C-alpha positions as CSV (number, residue, x, y, z in Angstrom):
1,M,-75.4,-35.9,-40.8
2,T,-75.7,-39.7,-40.0
3,E,-73.3,-42.3,-41.5
4,N,-75.9,-43.3,-44.0
5,E,-76.6,-39.7,-45.3
6,L,-72.9,-39.1,-46.0
7,P,-72.2,-39.1,-49.6
8,F,-70.3,-41.9,-51.3
9,A,-67.2,-41.7,-53.3
10,F,-68.2,-44.1,-55.9
11,G,-71.9,-43.9,-56.1
12,A,-74.4,-46.0,-54.1
13,P,-73.0,-49.1,-52.9
14,P,-73.8,-52.1,-55.3
15,L,-74.6,-54.7,-52.9
16,R,-76.9,-55.3,-49.8
17,A,-75.8,-57.5,-47.2
18,R,-75.7,-58.6,-43.5
19,L,-72.7,-57.9,-41.4
20,R,-72.0,-59.5,-38.1
21,T,-74.3,-62.4,-38.5
22,Q,-72.0,-64.1,-36.0
23,P,-68.9,-62.7,-34.1
24,E,-66.5,-64.6,-36.4
25,D,-67.6,-62.6,-39.4
26,F,-66.0,-59.5,-37.8
27,F,-62.4,-60.4,-37.0
28,V,-60.0,-57.6,-35.6
29,E,-56.3,-58.0,-34.9
30,E,-54.4,-55.1,-33.4
31,I,-51.2,-54.1,-35.0
32,L,-49.5,-52.8,-31.8
33,G,-46.1,-52.1,-33.4
34,Y,-43.8,-53.2,-30.8
35,E,-43.0,-56.4,-28.8
36,P,-42.5,-57.0,-25.1
37,D,-38.9,-55.7,-23.8
38,G,-38.3,-58.9,-21.8
39,A,-38.1,-57.2,-18.3
40,G,-40.1,-55.2,-16.0
41,E,-43.3,-55.6,-13.7
42,H,-45.9,-55.4,-16.5
43,A,-47.0,-58.8,-18.0
44,F,-47.6,-58.6,-21.6
45,V,-50.6,-60.7,-22.4
46,L,-52.3,-61.6,-25.8
47,V,-56.2,-61.4,-25.4
48,E,-58.3,-63.3,-28.0
49,K,-61.9,-62.6,-27.2
50,R,-65.4,-63.4,-28.8
51,G,-68.4,-61.2,-28.1
52,A,-67.0,-59.5,-25.2
53,N,-66.5,-55.7,-24.4
54,T,-62.9,-55.0,-24.1
55,D,-63.5,-52.9,-20.7
56,W,-65.3,-55.8,-19.1
57,V,-62.6,-58.2,-20.2
58,A,-60.0,-55.7,-18.5
59,R,-61.8,-55.8,-15.2
60,E,-62.2,-59.5,-15.2
61,V,-58.3,-59.9,-16.0
62,A,-57.5,-57.6,-13.2
63,K,-59.8,-59.6,-10.8
64,F,-58.2,-62.9,-12.0
65,A,-54.7,-61.5,-11.5
66,G,-55.4,-60.1,-8.0
67,T,-54.9,-56.5,-9.0
68,S,-56.8,-53.2,-9.6
69,P,-58.4,-52.5,-13.1
70,M,-56.1,-49.4,-13.1
71,N,-53.3,-51.8,-13.5
72,V,-54.3,-53.1,-16.5
73,G,-53.6,-51.4,-19.8
74,Y,-54.6,-51.6,-23.6
75,A,-54.3,-49.6,-26.5
76,G,-57.9,-49.5,-27.8
77,M,-61.5,-50.6,-27.5
78,K,-62.4,-53.5,-29.8
79,D,-65.6,-54.5,-31.1
80,R,-67.9,-56.4,-28.9
81,H,-69.7,-58.2,-31.5
82,A,-66.7,-59.6,-33.0
83,V,-63.5,-61.8,-32.6
84,T,-60.9,-59.7,-31.6
85,R,-57.1,-60.1,-30.8
86,Q,-55.2,-57.5,-28.9
87,V,-52.6,-57.1,-26.1
88,F,-53.0,-56.1,-22.5
89,T,-50.2,-55.2,-20.1
90,V,-51.0,-56.2,-16.2
91,Q,-48.9,-54.6,-13.7
92,L,-47.6,-57.3,-11.3
93,P,-45.0,-55.8,-9.2
94,G,-43.0,-58.6,-7.3
95,K,-45.5,-61.2,-8.4
96,A,-45.3,-64.0,-10.9
97,D,-47.7,-64.3,-13.7
98,P,-50.9,-66.5,-13.0
99,D,-51.7,-69.5,-15.0
100,W,-53.3,-67.2,-17.7
101,S,-54.7,-70.5,-19.4
102,A,-57.0,-71.0,-16.2
103,F,-58.9,-67.6,-17.0
104,P,-62.4,-68.7,-16.2
105,H,-64.3,-67.4,-19.3
106,A,-64.6,-69.8,-22.3
107,D,-64.9,-66.9,-24.9
108,V,-61.7,-65.3,-23.6
109,K,-58.2,-66.8,-24.1
110,L,-55.0,-65.3,-22.5
111,T,-51.7,-66.1,-23.7
112,A,-48.4,-64.8,-21.8
113,L,-45.9,-63.1,-24.2
114,G,-43.5,-62.1,-21.8
115,R,-42.7,-59.1,-19.5
116,H,-42.5,-55.2,-20.3
117,S,-41.2,-52.2,-18.6
118,R,-44.3,-49.9,-19.3
119,K,-47.9,-50.1,-19.1
120,I,-49.7,-49.9,-22.6
121,K,-51.4,-46.5,-23.0
122,R,-54.5,-45.7,-24.9
123,G,-53.9,-45.0,-28.6
124,A,-50.4,-46.6,-28.5
125,L,-50.9,-48.9,-31.5
126,R,-50.1,-48.7,-35.3
127,G,-53.4,-49.9,-36.5
128,N,-55.6,-52.9,-37.0
129,R,-56.2,-55.7,-39.5
130,F,-59.7,-56.8,-40.5
131,V,-61.2,-59.9,-41.9
132,L,-65.0,-59.2,-42.7
133,V,-67.5,-61.4,-43.9
134,L,-70.8,-60.3,-45.7
135,R,-73.6,-62.8,-45.9
136,E,-77.1,-62.9,-47.5
137,V,-75.4,-60.9,-50.3
138,E,-78.0,-59.3,-52.8
139,G,-76.9,-57.1,-55.9
140,D,-74.7,-56.9,-58.9
141,R,-71.5,-58.9,-58.4
142,A,-69.8,-57.6,-61.4
143,A,-70.6,-54.0,-60.1
144,A,-69.2,-54.9,-57.0
145,E,-65.9,-56.2,-58.4
146,V,-65.6,-52.9,-60.1
147,R,-66.1,-51.1,-56.9
148,L,-63.8,-53.3,-54.9
149,S,-61.1,-52.7,-57.6
150,A,-61.7,-48.9,-57.3
151,I,-61.2,-49.0,-53.5
152,A,-58.0,-50.7,-54.0
153,E,-56.7,-48.4,-56.4
154,R,-58.1,-45.1,-54.8
155,G,-59.0,-45.8,-51.1
156,V,-62.2,-44.3,-49.6
157,P,-63.3,-41.0,-47.9
158,N,-61.7,-41.2,-44.3
159,Y,-64.9,-40.4,-42.4
160,F,-65.1,-40.9,-38.6
161,G,-67.6,-43.8,-38.1
162,E,-70.5,-44.1,-36.3
163,Q,-68.8,-45.3,-33.1
164,R,-67.4,-41.9,-32.7
165,F,-70.8,-40.5,-32.2
166,G,-72.4,-42.5,-29.4
167,L,-75.7,-44.5,-29.4
168,G,-78.0,-42.8,-32.0
169,G,-75.3,-40.2,-32.6
170,N,-76.2,-38.5,-29.4
171,N,-72.8,-37.4,-28.5
172,V,-72.9,-34.4,-30.7
173,E,-76.0,-33.0,-29.0
174,Q,-74.4,-33.9,-25.8
175,A,-71.4,-31.8,-26.6
176,R,-73.9,-28.9,-27.4
177,G,-75.3,-29.2,-23.9
178,M,-71.7,-29.3,-22.5
179,F,-70.8,-26.1,-24.3
180,K,-73.9,-24.4,-23.0
181,G,-72.7,-25.1,-19.6
182,R,-74.0,-28.5,-18.7
183,R,-71.6,-30.3,-16.3
184,V,-70.3,-33.6,-17.5
185,D,-67.4,-35.9,-15.9
186,R,-63.8,-35.6,-17.1
187,D,-63.9,-39.0,-19.1
188,K,-67.1,-38.0,-20.7
189,R,-65.8,-34.5,-21.8
190,S,-63.1,-35.8,-23.7
191,I,-65.5,-38.2,-25.7
192,L,-67.9,-35.3,-26.4
193,L,-65.0,-32.9,-27.7
194,S,-63.9,-35.8,-29.9
195,A,-67.3,-35.9,-31.3
196,A,-67.8,-32.3,-31.8
197,R,-64.6,-32.3,-33.9
198,S,-65.5,-35.3,-35.8
199,H,-68.7,-33.9,-36.6
200,I,-67.1,-30.7,-38.5
201,F,-64.6,-32.8,-40.0
202,N,-67.2,-35.2,-41.7
203,G,-69.1,-32.0,-42.6
204,V,-66.0,-30.8,-44.5
205,L,-65.3,-34.4,-46.0
206,A,-68.9,-34.7,-47.2
207,E,-68.8,-31.4,-49.0
208,R,-65.6,-32.5,-50.8
209,V,-66.7,-36.0,-51.6
210,A,-69.9,-34.6,-53.1
211,A,-67.8,-32.3,-55.3
212,G,-65.4,-34.9,-56.2
213,T,-62.2,-33.1,-54.5
214,W,-61.8,-35.6,-51.5
215,D,-58.5,-37.1,-53.1
216,V,-57.4,-34.2,-55.2
217,G,-55.6,-31.0,-54.2
218,M,-57.6,-27.7,-53.9
219,D,-56.2,-24.3,-53.8
220,G,-54.8,-23.6,-50.2
221,E,-54.6,-27.4,-49.5
222,I,-52.9,-28.5,-46.2
223,W,-51.2,-31.8,-47.0
224,G,-50.8,-34.6,-44.4
225,L,-47.8,-37.1,-44.4
226,D,-49.0,-40.7,-44.8
227,G,-48.7,-42.5,-41.7
228,S,-48.0,-39.5,-39.5
229,R,-49.7,-36.6,-37.9
230,S,-47.3,-34.2,-39.5
231,W,-48.6,-31.7,-42.1
232,F,-47.6,-28.8,-44.2
233,G,-48.8,-26.2,-46.7
234,P,-50.5,-24.2,-48.0
235,E,-48.3,-24.0,-51.0
236,P,-48.6,-24.0,-54.8
237,F,-49.5,-27.3,-56.3
238,N,-46.6,-28.7,-58.5
239,D,-45.5,-31.7,-60.3
240,A,-43.5,-33.0,-57.2
241,L,-46.7,-32.7,-54.9
242,A,-48.8,-34.5,-57.8
243,E,-46.4,-37.3,-57.9
244,R,-46.3,-37.7,-54.0
245,L,-50.2,-37.5,-54.0
246,A,-50.4,-40.4,-56.6
247,R,-48.2,-42.7,-54.8
248,F,-50.0,-41.9,-51.3
249,D,-47.1,-40.3,-49.7
250,I,-49.2,-37.5,-48.8
251,H,-53.1,-36.9,-48.6
252,P,-55.5,-33.8,-48.6
253,T,-56.5,-33.0,-44.9
254,G,-59.5,-31.5,-43.2
255,P,-59.9,-29.8,-39.9
256,L,-59.8,-31.1,-36.4
257,W,-61.4,-27.9,-35.4
258,G,-59.9,-25.7,-32.5
259,R,-58.9,-22.3,-31.6
260,G,-57.9,-19.7,-34.1
261,E,-58.4,-19.9,-37.8
262,T,-58.0,-22.9,-40.1
263,P,-54.4,-23.0,-41.4
264,A,-55.6,-23.7,-44.9
265,G,-55.8,-21.0,-47.6
266,A,-57.8,-19.9,-50.4
267,D,-60.6,-22.2,-51.6
268,V,-59.9,-24.9,-48.8
269,A,-60.2,-22.1,-45.9
270,A,-63.3,-20.6,-47.5
271,L,-65.0,-24.2,-47.3
272,E,-63.8,-25.1,-43.9
273,T,-64.8,-21.9,-42.4
274,E,-68.3,-21.9,-43.9
275,I,-68.9,-25.6,-42.8
276,A,-67.6,-24.9,-39.2
277,G,-70.0,-21.8,-39.3
278,R,-72.8,-24.1,-39.8
279,D,-72.2,-25.5,-36.3
280,A,-70.9,-22.3,-34.7
281,D,-71.7,-23.7,-31.4
282,L,-69.4,-26.6,-31.8
283,A,-66.6,-24.6,-33.2
284,E,-66.7,-21.9,-30.5
285,G,-67.0,-24.5,-27.9
286,L,-63.9,-26.3,-29.2
287,A,-62.1,-22.9,-29.2
288,G,-63.3,-22.2,-25.8
289,A,-61.9,-25.6,-24.7
290,R,-58.5,-24.5,-25.9
291,M,-58.4,-27.3,-28.5
292,D,-55.7,-26.6,-31.1
293,Q,-56.3,-26.7,-34.7
294,E,-55.1,-30.0,-36.1
295,R,-55.5,-31.9,-39.3
296,R,-56.8,-35.6,-40.5
297,A,-56.2,-37.2,-44.0
298,L,-59.4,-36.9,-46.1
299,R,-58.7,-40.2,-47.8
300,L,-58.2,-43.6,-46.5
301,K,-56.1,-46.2,-48.4
302,P,-56.5,-49.6,-46.8
303,A,-53.4,-51.8,-46.8
304,D,-53.3,-55.4,-48.2
305,F,-56.8,-54.9,-49.4
306,A,-58.3,-58.2,-50.8
307,W,-61.5,-60.0,-51.2
308,R,-63.0,-63.4,-52.3
309,W,-66.4,-65.0,-52.8
310,L,-67.1,-67.9,-50.5
311,D,-68.8,-71.0,-51.7
312,D,-72.1,-70.0,-50.0
313,G,-72.3,-66.8,-51.8
314,A,-70.7,-64.7,-49.0
315,L,-68.2,-62.1,-49.7
316,E,-65.0,-62.0,-47.4
317,V,-63.0,-58.7,-47.5
318,S,-59.7,-58.4,-45.6
319,F,-57.4,-55.2,-45.1
320,A,-55.4,-53.2,-42.7
321,L,-56.2,-49.6,-41.4
322,P,-54.0,-47.2,-39.3
323,A,-55.1,-46.3,-35.8
324,G,-58.0,-43.9,-35.8
325,A,-59.6,-45.3,-38.9
326,Y,-62.8,-47.4,-39.4
327,A,-63.6,-50.7,-41.0
328,T,-67.1,-49.4,-41.7
329,T,-66.0,-46.5,-43.7
330,V,-64.6,-49.2,-46.1
331,I,-67.5,-51.5,-46.1
332,R,-70.1,-48.8,-46.7
333,E,-68.8,-48.2,-50.2
334,I,-69.4,-51.7,-51.1
335,A,-72.4,-52.8,-49.4
336,T,-75.6,-51.4,-47.5
337,T,-75.3,-53.5,-44.3
338,V,-78.1,-54.6,-42.0
């Protein structure tokens, strides 16, 4: 099921618009969650880039600093067709920082933030802030206001975005081939395992969106703690859980498939087992790869969600998301983008 085929929480989007007309229309700022500790052999460098691939920038930074690309760390890949801001660490044992302002690429600006004792690892970030501009907007502005207010109040389904599935969504088919014995390199293997899990998760979430149960508790629910990978349940639904659900302290969750049975119970277990069974080769492959059963929240509440109409009729939307969430899952509820 492609991203365009996934059901919407609030009905078809009321707008049609262009996204990424220019890199400035898609601004992303990393929320790392910590500051440099002031000592160590890793330079802590703020990287602001426009229309550039993160991995390419990392290699160019390594070349500029006279070190190996292996000595450059960053928490996550940022969109190429965007203006982005994130932190790199550059290991420079026994060496002073180069003049970062002399970096020879006009669309990349480097700023020293100090020194740090450790290399930044992949995934070591709290989240990202986004400012997105939709241009050439067509549709019902009044309906869009209603939709934006609904998102602010209830959030959106926490689908994995199309980036997780590779060009043309081909990663899932490559995962099927891998599970049949096709050899892939180690880095690619991790990507394909993630795509397989994401496909099953999106399938479960799509069923619950279609049924209107993506942001309410079902019998046998596993609950996830907001801002955490911790989960608990199943247990009988009560007033205390209802209150925590209403204030977004907990969320219904779906499966990141692995070996063994789903930890959910009753109706949730039956649904998840049925959906996983539709892609039995993926479910069995994930179990064979010794992946553990894990959980992911079914709903996503954008923080600091705000919007404004610009003088030229464009719509600017801003919000923050936790690590692992996708800005496109928010925008798709507002507008069909081209």
